[in-house]
C-alpha angles and dihedrals in degrees: 000000000000107000095160095052105042092117094038122074129211091223106068105078113128133195110272094030117131118240115227136183127196127228117339134326133207100033094110092049092046089056092047092051090051093047089051089052095244094121135016121236130180111256097251092049092049090048092054093045092044091057088061090050097048102032109031117176115216113223096242097151092050092049090054093046091052095057108122090016108061118066095203136000144178138176112251094239094127095041129271096280094044095049094041086051089058091051093047092048095048092044097044094232140106135228144215118214128197103223093190086072091045091061090061093055100084108097111170095078093032091211136144117237124245094021135076107249135184091293092048091231100151094174118167113260088235091061091049091048092051092050092050099041102036105018106100131181094081093110092209119147119260111194146157129224137170115269090244089059093064095109092045090050092053091046091051090049092049090049090051092046096237133112122238130195131200106231103170150333138265115244132200089229110085120239136059121270122193115204130194127225090280092053092252121137114259109247116245086001100196102029110111092035091089099095090044094050091050092051133075 
């Protein structure tokens, strides 16, 4: 079900709207990948990520606070790309996402990508990106809002006690474009997501 988004539809996104996501994404998938033996995580990192997998907390308060502000919304139960795809399809629009922001959205390990950090989690950026974009089961809120509503969005997030990040923009042109830190399209953007899409 979609308890957080009862009052918010998936069909209202308009060209020019900003695309936001609440909290952090990819933690649940990170835990699943570790439990499946695909990646190795230190125990305390796995424990934190596993909590997100097994006890997700839907963003009900945020969903309520965004009524009258957000133009469209969905829980990220199917993964960021899957749920954004539903919004784009229902709204008849497209979107451009900045994937360099996406790689900062995993919180459980609190690491930076591409460099060994204090946890020593030197995971490939591609793995991180797949967890964030295609992971699912995080039950964060993915939503769109007009650029002029930026302050209202942040106020709603503060009232609900959760952080939100702008990760892209809705476009009139259909389709989903993933850009890197330099604003260049990611090559073969969805190849390599196959085993993620087929998973949980």
